[in-house]
N, C-alpha and C positions, 0 to 999 in steps of 0.2 A: 298851185304847185310852184316850186322854185324855178326861176329862170335867171340865167346870166348870159349876156352876149359876149362871147370871146372876140372882141374887136382887136385882133392881134396886130400890133404895130412893132414888130421886132426890128431893130436897127443894129447894125454892127459898126464898130469904130475901129479904124486902123490908123497907122501912121502914114502921113503923106511925105512928099520929098523934103518939105521944109519942117518936118516934125509936127505939123498941125494935124489934128484929128480930121479924118474924112468920113463922112457918113455915106453908107451904101444905100441904094434904093430900099424902101421898106419891103420886107419879105411878107408873103402871105403864108400863113400857117393854117393847116387843116386839122380836122379831128382825127386823132390817132386812136390808140387803145382806149377803150372805155367800158364801163359796166354795161351789161346787157339791159340794165334798167335805166340807162341814160340815153336820151334821144338828142340828136344834133340836127339843126335845120338851118339852111342858109336862105338868102333871098328876101330878107325882111327889110332891105334898104340900108341896113347898118354897115354892110360890108363885112360883118362878122358871122359868127356861128351862135345861134340861140340854143342853149342847152336846157333841157327839162328832165325831170325824173329823179332817181335816187342813186348816188354813187359818184365815182371819180371818172373824169375824162382827162386824158393827156393829149398834148399837141402831137402832131404826126412827125415831129422832128426834135432831136435833142438840141440843146443850146450849144452851138459850135463856135459862136463869135466870142471874142474877148469880152465884149460888153453887149447886153441886150436889154430892151425895155419893151413891155407890153402892157396893155390895159384891158380890164374887164368892166363893162358897164352893166349895172343892174337894171334889168328890164322890169321884173316883178320880183320883189324880195320873197324868199321862202323861209322855211324854218331854220335852215342852216346852209349858208353859202360860204365856201372857203376858196381862197385863191392863193396860189404860190407855185412852188416847184416840187417835183417828185422824181426820184430815181425810177428806172424802168420797173413797172408794176404790172402784174397780170393775174388772171384768174379771179378767185373770190376776193382778193385784196382790193380789186377795183370796186367792190360793192360797199367799201367802208367810206368814212369821211377822211379828208386829208389830215385833219387833226389827230386821227387815231392811227394813221398809216405810218409804219416805220419807213424811214428814208424819205420823208416828206416834210417840207417846211412851208407853213402857210399862215395866213391871218383869216379870221372869220367873224361874221356878225353873230350876235346873240350870246357871246360868252364874255361875261364881265364888262361888256360895253354895250352901247346901243347897237341893235342889228343894222345891217346895211339898209338903206332906203332906196326907193325907186329913183333912178337917175344917178346914183353914186357911181363914181369911177374909181376903181382900184387899180393903181399902177404898181408894177413890179420891175425893179431894176436889178440886174444880175451882172456882176463883173467878175470874171474868173481870176483876174490878177489883183483885185481890190480886197482890202480888209476894212470894214466888213464887206462881204461880197453879195449879200442879198438884202435889199431895202424895199420897203413897202410905202405906198402913198395912198391917201384917201382924198379924193377931190383936189389933188395937187399938193396937199400938205404932207410932209414926211411923218411917218409913224415910227419915231425913233425907238420906242419900246419894243417894236416887232423886228428890229434889225437882227440878222443872223451873221455871225462872224465868218463861219467857214462851212461851205457846202462842198462835199467831195463826191466825185463820180459824174456820170453823164446825167444831167438834170434836164427835165422836160417841163415846159409850162404846164400847169395843171389847175383844174377847178373841180370842186365837188359840190354837188347840189343835193338837197334833201327836201322833198315835197311835203 
């Protein structure tokens, strides 16, 4: 079955008195809306949430910071793991893949490239005032071809798994 650990490391950046960026303490993000076919489990020692099953899982909070970054670590690669952001989604739409969901922007393993491997770390950088405002990283290297110029609306960190 597919697993991804949502080791959420969201940080916000604001302006300090001298115009220097200040980092707030890292936020803990929990499991929000998700498909009834997706299970989330904590306590594996990673500090994150291990997801298994089939469908989409959203974080429990929208991205409200001017800038945020989070990572997903692949514990066991499955048939189709996708990582990105999605607008508020509910009902049967949560049973889809992020790649097929309207109002979702993501990268995934298995399509046109090598699937994600065990231990891969997928990073997501979202900056509301930046253009492009959504960037992806694989093991620290930018994936320029996956950059999204403009995401509009309240976006949530999102993952889809497929067993």
